[in-house]
C-alpha positions as CSV (number, residue, x, y, z in Angstrom):
1,M,14.6,-42.0,-44.7
2,S,14.1,-45.5,-43.2
3,G,12.2,-48.7,-43.8
4,C,12.7,-52.4,-43.7
5,I,12.8,-55.3,-46.1
6,V,10.2,-57.8,-45.0
7,G,10.3,-60.3,-47.8
8,W,12.1,-61.2,-51.0
9,A,12.4,-63.4,-54.0
10,H,15.1,-64.1,-56.5
11,S,15.1,-66.0,-59.8
12,K,18.1,-67.9,-61.0
13,F,20.2,-65.6,-63.1
14,G,21.3,-66.9,-66.5
15,K,19.8,-67.3,-70.0
16,H,16.1,-67.8,-69.7
17,E,15.3,-69.0,-73.2
18,G,11.6,-68.9,-74.0
19,V,10.7,-67.2,-70.8
20,E,9.0,-63.9,-71.3
21,L,9.8,-60.7,-69.3
22,E,6.3,-60.9,-67.9
23,K,6.8,-64.3,-66.3
24,L,10.0,-63.2,-64.7
25,I,8.2,-60.2,-63.2
26,V,5.2,-62.2,-62.0
27,D,7.2,-65.0,-60.4
28,A,9.4,-62.5,-58.5
29,A,6.5,-60.4,-57.3
30,N,4.5,-63.4,-56.1
31,G,7.5,-64.9,-54.4
32,A,8.3,-61.7,-52.5
33,M,4.8,-61.2,-51.3
34,A,4.5,-64.9,-50.2
35,D,7.9,-64.6,-48.4
36,A,6.7,-61.5,-46.6
37,G,3.5,-63.3,-45.6
38,I,1.2,-60.6,-47.0
39,A,-1.7,-60.6,-49.4
40,P,-1.5,-58.7,-52.7
41,A,-4.4,-56.5,-51.5
42,D,-2.1,-55.2,-48.7
43,I,0.4,-53.6,-51.1
44,D,0.1,-49.8,-51.3
45,E,2.4,-49.0,-54.1
46,I,4.6,-50.7,-56.7
47,F,7.9,-49.8,-58.3
48,I,9.6,-51.8,-61.0
49,G,13.2,-51.3,-62.1
50,H,13.7,-52.1,-65.8
51,F,16.4,-50.6,-68.0
52,N,15.4,-52.2,-71.3
53,G,16.8,-49.6,-73.8
54,G,15.8,-52.1,-76.6
55,F,16.6,-55.5,-75.1
56,V,12.9,-56.4,-75.5
57,A,10.0,-54.9,-77.5
58,Q,7.8,-54.3,-74.4
59,D,8.8,-50.9,-73.1
60,F,6.0,-50.2,-70.6
61,P,6.3,-52.8,-67.9
62,A,4.8,-51.1,-64.8
63,S,1.4,-52.7,-65.0
64,L,2.9,-56.1,-65.8
65,V,3.4,-56.5,-62.1
66,L,-0.4,-56.4,-61.8
67,Q,-0.5,-59.7,-63.7
68,A,0.8,-61.3,-60.5
69,H,-2.7,-61.1,-58.8
70,P,-6.1,-59.5,-59.6
71,D,-5.9,-57.7,-56.2
72,L,-3.0,-55.6,-57.5
73,R,-5.4,-54.0,-60.0
74,F,-5.7,-50.2,-59.5
75,K,-2.5,-50.1,-57.3
76,P,-0.2,-47.2,-58.3
77,A,2.8,-48.8,-60.3
78,T,5.8,-46.9,-61.7
79,R,8.7,-47.9,-63.8
80,V,12.1,-46.5,-62.6
81,E,15.3,-46.4,-64.5
82,N,18.8,-45.2,-63.6
83,A,21.1,-47.2,-65.8
84,C,22.8,-50.2,-64.0
85,A,21.6,-48.8,-60.7
86,T,17.9,-49.2,-61.8
87,G,17.1,-51.9,-59.2
88,S,18.4,-49.8,-56.3
89,A,16.6,-46.7,-57.7
90,A,13.3,-48.7,-57.5
91,I,14.0,-49.6,-53.9
92,F,14.9,-46.1,-53.0
93,Q,11.6,-44.8,-54.5
94,G,9.8,-47.3,-52.3
95,L,11.7,-46.0,-49.2
96,N,10.7,-42.5,-50.2
97,A,7.0,-43.4,-50.4
98,I,7.2,-45.0,-47.0
99,A,9.1,-42.0,-45.5
100,A,6.5,-39.6,-47.0
101,K,3.8,-41.8,-45.3
102,K,2.2,-42.4,-48.7
103,A,2.6,-46.1,-48.3
104,R,3.0,-48.7,-45.6
105,L,3.9,-51.7,-47.8
106,V,5.7,-51.3,-51.1
107,L,6.5,-54.0,-53.7
108,C,9.7,-53.4,-55.6
109,V,10.6,-55.6,-58.6
110,G,13.8,-55.5,-60.7
111,V,14.0,-57.3,-64.0
112,E,15.9,-57.6,-67.2
113,K,15.7,-59.9,-70.3
114,M,19.0,-59.2,-72.1
115,T,19.6,-62.4,-74.2
116,E,16.9,-61.8,-76.8
117,L,19.4,-59.7,-78.7
118,A,22.7,-60.7,-80.4
119,G,26.1,-59.6,-79.0
120,A,26.7,-56.4,-81.1
121,A,23.1,-55.2,-80.4
122,I,23.5,-55.8,-76.7
123,G,26.6,-53.6,-76.7
124,E,24.7,-50.8,-78.4
125,V,21.9,-50.9,-75.8
126,L,24.4,-50.8,-72.9
127,T,26.4,-47.9,-74.3
128,K,23.2,-45.8,-73.9
129,A,24.1,-45.7,-70.3
130,S,27.3,-43.8,-71.1
131,Y,27.8,-40.2,-72.3
132,Y,27.0,-41.4,-75.8
133,K,28.4,-38.7,-78.0
134,E,31.8,-39.0,-76.4
135,E,31.9,-42.6,-75.1
136,G,29.4,-44.7,-77.1
137,G,28.7,-45.7,-80.7
138,E,31.8,-45.3,-82.8
139,H,33.7,-44.4,-79.7
140,G,33.4,-47.9,-78.2
141,S,31.3,-50.2,-76.0
142,F,31.0,-50.3,-72.2
143,V,33.9,-52.8,-72.0
144,D,35.9,-50.2,-73.9
145,I,34.9,-47.5,-71.3
146,F,36.1,-49.6,-68.4
147,A,39.2,-50.7,-70.3
148,R,40.0,-47.0,-70.6
149,I,39.5,-46.6,-66.9
150,A,41.8,-49.6,-66.3
151,E,44.4,-48.2,-68.6
152,S,44.3,-44.8,-66.9
153,Y,44.6,-46.4,-63.5
154,F,47.5,-48.6,-64.6
155,Q,49.3,-45.6,-66.0
156,K,48.9,-43.8,-62.7
157,Y,49.6,-46.7,-60.2
158,G,51.2,-49.5,-62.3
159,D,49.9,-52.7,-63.8
160,Q,47.2,-54.2,-61.7
161,S,46.5,-57.3,-63.8
162,D,47.3,-59.6,-60.9
163,A,44.8,-57.9,-58.6
164,L,42.1,-58.0,-61.3
165,A,42.7,-61.7,-61.8
166,R,42.4,-62.3,-58.1
167,I,39.1,-60.4,-57.9
168,A,37.7,-62.5,-60.8
169,A,38.9,-65.7,-59.2
170,K,37.5,-64.8,-55.8
171,N,34.1,-64.0,-57.2
172,H,33.9,-67.1,-59.4
173,A,34.9,-69.2,-56.4
174,N,32.1,-67.6,-54.4
175,G,29.6,-67.9,-57.2
176,A,30.4,-71.6,-57.6
177,V,28.3,-72.4,-54.5
178,N,25.5,-69.9,-55.3
179,S,22.6,-71.9,-56.8
180,L,21.1,-68.6,-58.2
181,A,24.3,-67.6,-60.0
182,H,24.7,-67.5,-63.8
183,F,28.2,-69.0,-63.6
184,Q,28.7,-71.7,-61.0
185,K,32.3,-72.7,-61.7
186,D,35.5,-71.9,-59.8
187,L,37.9,-70.8,-62.6
188,G,40.9,-70.3,-60.4
189,Y,43.5,-67.5,-60.4
190,E,45.8,-69.0,-63.1
191,F,42.9,-69.1,-65.7
192,C,41.8,-65.6,-64.9
193,R,45.3,-64.2,-65.1
194,A,46.4,-65.8,-68.4
195,E,45.2,-64.8,-71.8
196,S,44.0,-67.9,-73.6
197,E,41.6,-69.1,-76.3
198,K,38.9,-69.4,-73.6
199,N,39.9,-66.2,-71.9
200,P,40.8,-63.8,-74.7
201,V,41.5,-60.1,-74.3
202,I,38.3,-58.1,-74.9
203,S,39.6,-54.6,-74.7
204,G,42.7,-53.0,-73.3
205,P,43.9,-54.9,-70.3
206,L,40.5,-56.5,-69.7
207,K,40.0,-60.2,-70.6
208,R,36.7,-62.1,-70.7
209,S,37.2,-63.1,-67.1
210,D,37.2,-59.4,-66.1
211,C,33.7,-58.8,-67.5
212,S,30.3,-59.6,-66.1
213,P,28.0,-61.7,-68.4
214,V,24.9,-60.9,-70.4
215,T,22.1,-62.2,-68.1
216,D,18.3,-62.6,-67.7
217,G,16.7,-62.5,-64.3
218,A,14.4,-60.9,-61.7
219,A,14.4,-60.2,-58.0
220,A,11.8,-58.5,-55.8
221,V,11.5,-57.2,-52.2
222,V,8.6,-56.0,-50.1
223,L,9.4,-52.9,-48.0
224,A,7.5,-51.8,-44.9
225,D,7.7,-49.0,-42.4
226,V,9.5,-50.0,-39.2
227,E,6.3,-50.2,-37.1
228,T,4.7,-52.5,-39.6
229,A,7.9,-54.5,-40.0
230,M,8.2,-55.2,-36.3
231,A,5.0,-57.2,-36.4
232,M,6.3,-59.4,-39.3
233,E,8.5,-62.4,-39.4
234,K,11.4,-60.6,-41.1
235,A,12.6,-57.0,-40.6
236,V,15.8,-55.9,-42.2
237,L,16.4,-52.3,-41.5
238,F,17.9,-49.7,-43.8
239,R,20.3,-48.0,-41.3
240,A,21.4,-45.9,-44.3
241,A,20.3,-45.2,-47.8
242,A,22.5,-42.8,-49.7
243,H,22.2,-41.7,-53.4
244,V,24.7,-39.5,-55.2
245,N,24.9,-38.6,-58.9
246,D,28.1,-37.5,-60.5
247,F,28.8,-35.9,-63.9
248,L,27.9,-38.2,-66.8
249,P,30.8,-37.4,-69.1
250,M,34.0,-39.2,-68.1
251,S,35.9,-36.2,-69.6
252,R,34.6,-34.1,-66.6
253,R,35.9,-36.6,-63.9
254,D,39.1,-38.3,-62.8
255,V,38.3,-41.8,-64.0
256,T,40.9,-43.3,-61.7
257,R,38.7,-42.4,-58.7
258,F,35.1,-43.2,-58.1
259,E,34.4,-39.8,-56.4
260,G,30.6,-40.1,-56.6
261,A,30.8,-43.6,-55.1
262,A,33.0,-42.3,-52.3
263,A,30.6,-39.5,-51.5
264,A,27.7,-41.9,-51.3
265,W,29.7,-44.2,-48.9
266,R,30.5,-41.2,-46.7
267,Q,26.9,-40.2,-46.5
268,A,25.9,-43.8,-45.7
269,Y,28.4,-44.2,-42.9
270,E,27.3,-40.9,-41.4
271,Q,23.6,-42.0,-41.6
272,A,24.4,-45.4,-40.0
273,N,26.8,-43.9,-37.5
274,I,29.5,-46.3,-38.4
275,D,32.7,-46.4,-40.4
276,I,33.9,-49.1,-42.7
277,D,34.9,-51.2,-39.7
278,G,31.2,-51.4,-38.8
279,L,30.5,-53.5,-41.9
280,D,30.6,-57.3,-41.7
281,V,30.0,-58.0,-45.4
282,A,29.4,-56.1,-48.6
283,E,27.8,-56.7,-52.0
284,V,29.3,-54.2,-54.6
285,H,29.0,-53.5,-58.3
286,D,31.8,-55.5,-60.0
287,C,30.5,-55.1,-63.5
288,F,34.2,-55.3,-64.4
289,T,37.0,-56.3,-62.1
290,I,38.5,-52.8,-62.3
291,A,35.3,-51.5,-60.8
292,E,35.6,-53.7,-57.7
293,L,39.2,-52.5,-57.3
294,L,38.1,-48.9,-57.4
295,I,35.2,-49.5,-55.1
296,Y,37.6,-50.8,-52.4
297,E,39.1,-47.4,-52.5
298,A,35.8,-45.5,-52.7
299,M,34.4,-47.3,-49.7
300,G,37.5,-46.5,-47.6
301,L,38.9,-50.0,-47.4
302,T,42.2,-48.7,-48.8
303,G,43.6,-45.4,-49.9
304,P,43.8,-44.2,-53.5
305,G,45.9,-46.5,-55.7
306,E,46.1,-49.1,-53.0
307,G,43.1,-51.3,-53.8
308,A,45.3,-54.2,-54.9
309,R,46.3,-54.6,-51.3
310,A,42.8,-55.5,-50.2
311,I,42.6,-58.5,-52.6
312,G,46.3,-59.3,-52.4
313,E,46.2,-59.7,-48.6
314,G,42.9,-61.6,-48.7
315,W,40.8,-58.9,-46.9
316,T,37.8,-59.3,-49.2
317,T,37.7,-63.1,-49.4
318,K,35.0,-65.0,-47.3
319,Q,37.6,-65.4,-44.6
320,G,38.9,-61.8,-44.7
321,K,38.2,-58.8,-42.5
322,L,35.5,-57.6,-45.0
323,P,34.1,-60.2,-47.3
324,V,33.1,-58.6,-50.6
325,N,30.6,-60.2,-53.0
326,P,30.2,-63.6,-51.3
327,S,27.3,-64.1,-53.7
328,G,29.8,-64.1,-56.6
329,G,28.9,-60.5,-57.5
330,L,27.9,-59.4,-60.9
331,K,31.0,-61.1,-62.3
332,S,29.7,-64.6,-61.4
333,K,26.1,-64.2,-60.3
334,G,25.3,-62.1,-63.4
335,H,24.2,-58.6,-64.2
336,P,20.6,-58.4,-65.5
337,I,20.6,-54.6,-65.4
338,G,17.2,-53.8,-63.8
339,A,17.4,-56.7,-61.4
340,T,21.0,-56.2,-60.2
341,G,20.4,-53.7,-57.4
342,V,17.4,-55.6,-56.1
343,S,19.4,-58.8,-56.1
344,M,22.2,-57.2,-54.2
345,H,19.8,-56.1,-51.5
346,V,18.3,-59.6,-51.3
347,M,21.8,-61.2,-50.9
348,A,22.8,-58.6,-48.2
349,A,19.5,-59.0,-46.3
350,M,20.0,-62.8,-46.3
351,Q,23.4,-62.3,-44.8
352,T,22.1,-60.2,-42.0
353,R,19.5,-62.8,-41.0
354,G,21.9,-65.7,-41.3
355,E,19.9,-67.2,-44.2
356,A,22.5,-67.1,-46.9
357,G,23.3,-70.9,-46.8
358,A,26.6,-71.7,-48.5
359,L,27.2,-68.0,-49.0
360,Q,26.8,-67.1,-45.3
361,I,29.6,-65.1,-43.6
362,D,29.9,-66.1,-40.0
363,G,28.7,-63.4,-37.7
364,A,27.5,-61.1,-40.5
365,E,25.1,-58.6,-38.9
366,V,25.7,-55.4,-40.8
367,A,25.8,-55.4,-44.6
368,G,26.8,-52.8,-47.1
369,V,25.4,-52.6,-50.7
370,F,26.9,-50.5,-53.5
371,N,25.1,-50.4,-56.9
372,M,26.1,-47.9,-59.6
373,G,24.8,-46.7,-62.9
374,G,27.3,-46.0,-65.7
375,S,30.9,-45.5,-64.7
376,A,30.2,-44.5,-61.1
377,V,27.6,-41.9,-62.2
378,A,24.5,-42.9,-60.3
379,N,25.7,-44.2,-56.9
380,Y,23.6,-46.0,-54.3
381,V,24.8,-47.2,-50.9
382,S,22.6,-49.0,-48.4
383,V,23.6,-50.3,-44.9
384,L,21.3,-53.1,-43.7
385,E,20.9,-54.7,-40.3
386,A,18.3,-57.3,-39.2
387,L,15.9,-56.2,-36.5
388,R,14.2,-59.6,-36.5
C-alpha cells in the first residue's frame, strides 16, 4: 500500500466557540484542495474521520464535506471511526482506495467539536473508547485508565514522575511556538513537576499537566497515487503504513507495555526498510505523558522500563537524536479526537518538506507518525518522506 500526501490544511486547535462542526469541515476541505492545487471535481473519493460519540448532535457528517463545493456532489463519502485513531483510520482508508485503484485523488478530513459539552459529559463520551463494562462509567474516566497504567508502570519500574514532568515541559515548550496549538505557553519543568493549585492531581500520579486538553479543530489532506503525485507541487510518500489492533480489555494485556504499538512499529520499519535510526523526527500520541513514555519503548527508542532515559538524556528534544512531538503533541497542540491523526500527518509532512517554520527540525527527511485509539488498542504507524 502506497500513496502520497499532495496537499493539506489545518485549523487552529482550541475552543471554537460559536463555530459549527460543518464550518470546521468545509474550511479544512477547501484549504487542502487549494493547497494541492486541484479542483473539487478532481476528487474521486472522500473519507471523514469523526469520533463524536455525543459531543455534537449531528452524527452523520460524511456528506457535510460536500458543502465545501457543489462539484463534490455525488462523490462517494464515508465517515470512519476508530476511537482516538479516527483521523489516521480515515487516511488509511484513502490509501486503501488508491491501492485498489478505485481512486486517484482522495480527500481525507478529520474533525471534532468537543467543547459543546460540559466536563463530566465529555468524560462519559471519551470512556466509550474504553472497554466500558470494565473500565468506563462507574469504573472511572480515561484519565483514570491512564492513571492505572502509570501506577502499574511505577510499581514495576519505580516512580517516573520526573520523566513525565520532563515530557510535559518539552511538549509545552514546543507548542509555545506553534501558532496552530491550543496551548502556546512554555510551562517549564518545575511547574509540571510540582502539584499546585494551577496543576492539581487529577488521578493517581497524573496531574493536569500530564493530560491533553479538550479541544475543537479540523485538519485535512489530499492523497494521490505516486504517478499523479509526481506531477504535482508536493509529494510526500508513505514509505510505510501499518495498522495493528490489540485486545480492547486492559485485563487481557500487560498495560505496562504497548505491545500493539510495538507490533505496528515493527511492521512499519520492515515496510520502509529502516530501523528507528532511519527516522529524523516523530509525531506520537501523547494523550497523557505516560503514553509518550511507553511509546518511546514501543518504537524501540529504549528497552522496556527504560523510557525515562530518552527524555532524561534529551534524546527526544528538538536538539536530540530523535525529536518527538516538535509540534507540541496532543499535550500542547490539543487532541480533537477525529482530527488528531490527520493533524499528526500534516505536521510530519511539513517536516519532511522543510515547511514547518518555527517547528522545523534541521535535516528532517524521514518522519514517523504514531496515532492510537484507546489504550494502545488501535495502532497506526506511518513513515513519510518527501519525494518533491
